[in-house]
C-alpha positions in Angstrom: -17.7 -133.1 4.2 -17.5 -132.3 7.9 -20.7 -132.8 9.9 -22.7 -129.6 10.3 -23.7 -128.7 13.9 -26.8 -126.7 14.9 -26.1 -124.9 18.2 -29.4 -124.1 19.9 -29.2 -121.4 22.5 -32.5 -120.8 24.5 -33.0 -117.4 26.0 -35.5 -116.0 28.5 -34.7 -112.6 29.9 -31.0 -113.4 29.6 -29.6 -110.0 28.9 -26.7 -110.3 31.4 -25.5 -113.5 29.8 -25.9 -112.9 26.0 -22.7 -111.0 25.2 -20.4 -113.5 26.9 -22.1 -116.6 25.5 -22.5 -115.5 21.9 -19.0 -113.9 21.7 -17.4 -117.2 22.9 -19.5 -119.2 20.4 -18.3 -117.2 17.5 -14.7 -118.0 18.4 -15.0 -121.7 17.7 -12.1 -123.4 15.9 -14.7 -125.8 14.4 -16.4 -123.6 11.7 -19.1 -125.8 10.2 -21.9 -124.8 12.5 -24.9 -122.5 12.8 -26.2 -120.7 15.9 -30.0 -120.7 16.4 -31.0 -118.2 19.1 -34.4 -119.1 20.5 -36.2 -116.5 22.5 -39.0 -117.6 24.9 -40.9 -114.3 24.8 -38.4 -112.2 26.8 -39.4 -108.9 28.2 -35.9 -107.4 29.0 -34.9 -106.5 25.4 -32.4 -109.3 25.2 -33.8 -110.6 21.9 -33.5 -107.2 20.3 -30.0 -106.8 21.7 -28.9 -110.1 20.2 -30.4 -109.3 16.9 -28.6 -106.0 16.7 -25.3 -107.2 17.9 -25.2 -110.6 16.2 -27.4 -110.4 13.0 -25.6 -113.5 11.5 -27.5 -115.8 14.0 -30.7 -117.5 13.1 -33.5 -116.1 15.4 -36.6 -118.0 16.5 -39.1 -115.9 18.5 -41.7 -117.8 20.5 -44.9 -116.0 21.5 -44.7 -117.5 25.0 -42.2 -119.1 27.4 -42.0 -122.8 26.3 -39.3 -123.7 28.8 -35.8 -125.0 27.9 -36.9 -128.2 26.3 -39.7 -126.5 24.3 -37.2 -123.9 23.2 -34.8 -126.6 22.0 -37.6 -128.1 19.9 -38.4 -124.7 18.4 -34.8 -124.4 17.3 -34.7 -128.0 16.1 -37.5 -127.1 13.6 -35.2 -124.6 12.0 -31.9 -126.6 12.3 -30.0 -127.9 9.3 -27.2 -129.7 11.2 -26.4 -133.4 11.4 -25.6 -132.9 15.1 -27.6 -130.8 17.6 -25.9 -128.9 20.4 -28.3 -127.4 23.0 -26.6 -124.8 25.2 -27.6 -122.8 28.2 -27.4 -119.0 27.8 -25.5 -118.5 31.1 -22.3 -120.1 29.8 -19.0 -119.3 28.2 -17.5 -121.9 25.8 -13.8 -122.4 25.0 -12.6 -122.3 21.4 -12.3 -126.1 21.1 -15.6 -126.9 22.8 -17.4 -127.8 19.7 -14.5 -129.3 17.8 -13.6 -131.8 20.5 -17.1 -133.1 20.8 -17.6 -133.4 17.1 -14.4 -135.3 16.7 -15.4 -137.8 19.3 -18.9 -138.4 17.9 -17.4 -138.8 14.4 -15.0 -141.5 15.6 -17.5 -143.4 17.8 -20.6 -144.5 16.0 -22.1 -146.4 19.0 -22.1 -143.1 20.9 -25.3 -141.1 20.6 -24.4 -138.0 22.7 -21.4 -136.4 24.4 -21.2 -133.7 27.0 -18.2 -131.4 27.8 -16.3 -130.7 31.0 -18.4 -128.1 32.7 -16.6 -125.9 35.2 -18.1 -123.3 37.5 -18.1 -119.8 35.9 -17.0 -118.0 39.1 -14.5 -120.6 40.3 -12.9 -122.2 37.2 -10.8 -124.6 39.2 -13.9 -126.5 40.3 -16.3 -128.8 38.5 -20.0 -128.2 37.8 -20.5 -131.5 36.0 -18.6 -134.2 34.1 -21.9 -135.5 32.7 -24.6 -136.9 35.0 -24.9 -139.9 37.3 -28.4 -141.1 36.7 -29.8 -143.3 39.5 -32.0 -146.3 38.8 -34.9 -144.3 40.3 -34.4 -141.6 37.6 -32.8 -139.1 40.0 -30.0 -137.2 38.2 -26.8 -135.9 39.9 -24.0 -133.7 38.5 -20.8 -135.9 38.3 -18.0 -134.5 40.5 -19.9 -131.3 41.5 -17.7 -129.0 43.4 -14.6 -131.1 43.2 -11.2 -129.7 41.9 -10.6 -130.0 38.2 -7.6 -132.3 37.7 -7.0 -131.3 34.1 -7.8 -134.7 32.7 -8.8 -134.9 29.0 -9.5 -138.6 29.0 -13.1 -139.3 27.7 -15.3 -141.1 30.3 -18.4 -143.2 29.7 -21.3 -141.7 31.6 -24.9 -142.6 32.4 -26.1 -139.1 31.4 -25.3 -135.9 29.6 -25.8 -132.5 31.2 -28.6 -130.4 29.8 -26.4 -127.3 30.2 -24.4 -128.5 27.1 -24.4 -131.6 25.1 -24.0 -132.7 21.4 -26.4 -135.4 20.1 -26.9 -137.0 16.7 -29.9 -135.3 15.2 -31.5 -138.6 14.1 -31.4 -139.9 17.7 -33.0 -136.8 19.1 -35.7 -136.8 16.4 -36.5 -140.5 16.9 -37.2 -139.9 20.6 -39.6 -137.0 19.6 -37.2 -134.1 20.3 -36.5 -132.8 23.8 -39.2 -133.7 26.4 -41.4 -130.5 26.5 -43.0 -131.6 29.8 -39.7 -130.7 31.4 -40.4 -127.0 31.8 -38.0 -126.5 34.7 -35.3 -129.1 34.2 -34.9 -132.9 34.1 -35.0 -132.9 30.3 -31.4 -134.2 30.4 -32.3 -137.1 32.6 -35.1 -138.2 30.2 -33.0 -137.7 27.0 -30.1 -139.7 28.6 -32.5 -142.5 29.8 -34.0 -142.9 26.4 -30.5 -143.0 24.8 -29.7 -145.9 27.1 -33.1 -147.5 26.3 -32.1 -147.3 22.6 -28.8 -149.1 23.4 -26.5 -146.2 22.7 -23.6 -144.9 24.8 -22.8 -141.4 26.2 -19.5 -139.9 27.1 -18.0 -136.9 28.8 -15.3 -135.4 26.6 -13.2 -133.3 29.0 -11.2 -131.8 26.1 -14.3 -129.7 25.4 -14.6 -127.2 28.2 -17.3 -124.6 29.1 -18.0 -122.4 32.1 -21.4 -122.3 33.7 -23.1 -119.9 36.1 -24.5 -122.7 38.2 -26.0 -122.9 41.7 -27.5 -126.1 43.2 -31.0 -125.1 44.5 -34.5 -126.3 44.8 -38.0 -124.7 44.9 -41.5 -126.2 45.4 -42.3 -125.6 41.7 -39.0 -127.3 40.6 -39.6 -130.2 42.9 -43.1 -130.7 41.6 -41.8 -130.9 38.0 -38.8 -133.1 38.8 -40.9 -135.6 40.8 -43.7 -135.7 38.3 -41.4 -136.3 35.4 -39.2 -138.7 37.3 -42.1 -141.0 38.2 -43.7 -140.6 34.8 -40.4 -141.8 33.2 -40.3 -144.9 35.4 -43.9 -145.8 34.7 -43.5 -145.3 31.0 -40.4 -147.4 30.6 -40.1 -150.1 33.3 -42.1 -153.4 33.4 -44.2 -154.5 36.5 -41.7 -157.2 37.4 -38.9 -154.6 37.5 -40.9 -152.5 39.8 -41.4 -155.5 42.1 -37.7 -156.3 42.1 -36.6 -152.7 42.7 -39.4 -151.9 45.2 -37.0 -151.6 48.2 -34.8 -149.0 46.6 -37.8 -147.1 45.1 -39.4 -147.1 48.6 -36.2 -145.7 50.2 -36.1 -142.9 47.7 -39.7 -142.0 48.2 -39.2 -141.9 52.0 -36.1 -139.7 51.4 -38.0 -137.3 49.2 -40.9 -137.0 51.6 -38.6 -136.5 54.5 -36.8 -133.7 52.6 -40.2 -132.1 51.9 -41.3 -132.4 55.5 -38.2 -130.6 56.6 -38.6 -127.9 54.0 -42.2 -127.1 54.9 -45.8 -127.5 53.7 -45.3 -125.9 50.3 -42.8 -128.7 49.4 -45.0 -131.4 50.8 -47.9 -130.1 48.7 -45.7 -130.1 45.7 -44.6 -133.7 46.3 -48.1 -135.1 46.7 -49.4 -133.0 43.8 -46.8 -134.6 41.6 -47.9 -138.0 42.8 -51.6 -137.4 42.3 -50.9 -136.0 38.8 -49.8 -139.5 37.7 -53.4 -140.7 37.9 -54.8 -137.7 36.2 -52.3 -138.1 33.3 -52.5 -141.9 33.1 -53.6 -141.8 29.5 -50.7 -139.7 28.5 -48.3 -142.1 30.4 -49.8 -145.0 28.5 -49.2 -143.2 25.2 -45.6 -142.5 26.2 -45.2 -146.2 27.1 -46.3 -147.2 23.6 -43.9 -144.7 22.0 -41.0 -145.7 24.2 -41.7 -149.4 23.4 -40.8 -148.7 19.8 -37.5 -147.1 20.9 -36.5 -149.9 23.2 -33.5 -152.1 22.2 -32.5 -153.4 25.6 -34.3 -155.2 28.5 -34.9 -153.5 31.8 -32.0 -155.5 33.3 -29.7 -154.2 30.6 -31.0 -150.7 31.0 -30.5 -150.7 34.8 -27.0 -151.9 34.3 -26.2 -148.7 32.4 -27.4 -146.6 35.4 -26.1 -145.8 38.9 -27.2 -147.7 42.0 -25.5 -145.4 44.6 -27.1 -142.1 45.6 -24.9 -139.0 45.7 -25.5 -138.2 49.4 -23.2 -135.1 49.2 -25.5 -133.4 46.8 -28.6 -134.6 48.6 -27.4 -133.2 51.9 -26.5 -129.9 50.3 -30.2 -129.3 49.5 -31.2 -129.7 53.2 
């Protein structure tokens, strides 16, 4: 029997995106899948619109906005698939999007998750992401962002999958406790990918699977707070003290870089950065609990983990944010 896939689409006031996304999903050449439409308490009528236009979907209605990762977990509770495919609502998928990723996972049992070639919705000749480059300091960068699509369909091993669209084995996602709900405004893909590496599995970009994404690289004080808090929590919850000592110079450089960026952006960014830092002490018990949980997932040493990650920063994306 072919593997069943549960596609989980998380919606929050996404009326302008629904028709394009759902219509493209229903044209998949791979037919053994279900679509779970999770609504995070939208107020624009998008849930009712989707229910009326596509009643064959499975609908999950949350009574508050749980964020993207929380929405994924709401859908996961209703999923019956062997593979789970989270998908942003502001996307359009090509007919072989699902089939290409399923075929690759079926054939490669050491691979836990795959991500498609993601092109920019409004300029389909350019790349949004070919997976992520995840830095050893837990910063995540879109691979090849803004570069021309060369048409390659050769799978590439990557250090991270894009949260916009990926396919993961259900057992792996459930073992790590589902999507990380602390990531209300992004960074969930970095944590999922980091834990996949910690569990000693591989990840690939499968360019034969193509989607188009309405993407814009941007930052806000609220987003920066969440990203920094979750990034530092992940490091504290997974790395050993000796690793911190060995990597201190590069950690220090990144801290200086982030503080410098916040200084240039203004006081609201500086407050967000230091609020994220101070939250680590307030949530120390939670971090300890994560550390115990992650210890049970670990199959590799810190050295082996860091070998799977990137050591070079993507300065082009960093400078774009200034």
